[in-house]
C-alpha positions in Angstrom: 148.3 103.1 147.4 148.3 104.9 144.2 146.2 103.9 141.2 147.9 103.6 137.9 146.6 103.4 134.3 148.4 100.7 132.3 147.4 101.6 128.7 147.9 99.0 125.9 148.8 100.7 122.6 148.1 99.2 119.2 149.8 100.5 116.1 147.9 100.7 112.8 149.7 99.2 109.9 151.6 96.6 111.9 151.2 93.0 110.7 148.0 91.4 112.1 148.9 88.6 114.5 147.9 85.1 113.6 144.8 83.6 115.3 147.2 81.4 117.2 149.2 84.4 118.5 145.9 86.2 119.4 144.7 83.2 121.4 148.1 83.0 123.1 147.9 86.6 124.1 144.3 86.1 125.5 145.5 83.2 127.6 148.5 85.1 128.9 146.4 88.1 129.7 143.9 85.9 131.6 146.8 84.5 133.6 148.2 88.0 134.3 144.7 89.2 135.3 144.3 86.3 137.8 147.7 87.1 139.3 146.9 90.8 139.7 143.5 90.0 141.2 145.0 87.5 143.7 147.6 90.1 144.7 144.9 92.7 145.5 146.2 95.2 143.0 143.3 94.8 140.6 140.8 97.7 140.2 139.4 97.4 136.6 140.5 96.5 133.1 139.1 96.2 129.6 139.9 95.7 126.0 138.6 98.1 123.4 137.3 97.7 119.8 139.4 99.3 117.1 139.8 103.1 117.2 137.7 103.2 114.0 134.7 102.3 116.1 135.1 105.5 118.2 132.8 108.5 118.2 134.0 111.9 119.5 131.4 114.0 121.4 132.0 117.7 121.8 129.8 120.6 123.0 130.4 123.9 121.3 128.2 126.9 121.9 125.6 124.7 123.6 125.3 122.4 120.6 126.4 118.7 120.8 128.6 117.7 117.9 129.6 114.1 117.1 132.3 112.9 114.8 133.1 109.4 113.7 136.5 107.9 114.4 139.1 108.5 117.0 139.8 111.9 118.5 143.6 111.7 117.8 144.7 111.4 114.2 147.5 108.9 114.9 148.7 105.4 113.9 149.0 104.6 117.6 145.7 104.1 119.5 144.6 102.8 122.8 143.7 99.1 122.5 142.9 98.3 126.2 143.8 99.1 129.7 144.2 98.1 133.3 143.6 100.3 136.4 145.8 98.8 139.1 146.9 99.8 142.6 150.6 99.8 143.4 152.6 101.2 146.4 154.9 103.1 144.1 156.0 103.7 140.5 158.6 100.9 140.5 155.9 98.4 141.5 153.6 99.8 138.8 156.4 99.4 136.2 157.0 95.8 137.3 153.3 95.1 136.7 153.4 96.9 133.3 156.4 94.7 132.3 154.3 91.6 133.0 151.3 93.1 131.3 153.3 93.9 128.2 154.7 90.4 128.0 151.2 89.0 128.4 149.5 91.1 125.8 152.5 91.3 123.5 152.1 95.1 123.0 153.6 98.3 124.5 152.1 99.4 127.8 152.2 103.0 129.0 152.1 103.7 132.8 150.5 106.8 134.2 149.5 107.6 137.8 146.1 108.9 138.6 145.9 112.4 140.2 145.3 112.5 143.9 141.7 113.4 144.7 141.3 116.9 146.2 141.6 116.8 150.0 143.2 113.4 150.0 
């Protein structure tokens, strides 16, 4: 089976959901996570703090440079993710549809590269 990254995207400047909507999303994501775990497709998942909490690390000429804030200058940032196993892209897209409904945000699907020699 192939592993897929299901990336949840958050958009800066969109209205902040109410506390009730946030709690609803948490409950729905918990239900989705249980379903995925029970199916055997679960690998790993996590939510992220806002992109403003990011630090970018870069090595240039042997010197470590750090910069506050996200790497990409964009209104759309990664808010969380799942790594799931699915037999094919269609199955991964079906899981992403359920994930998007659960977290009430767009979900991008990308397959992981095959490991060399696999």
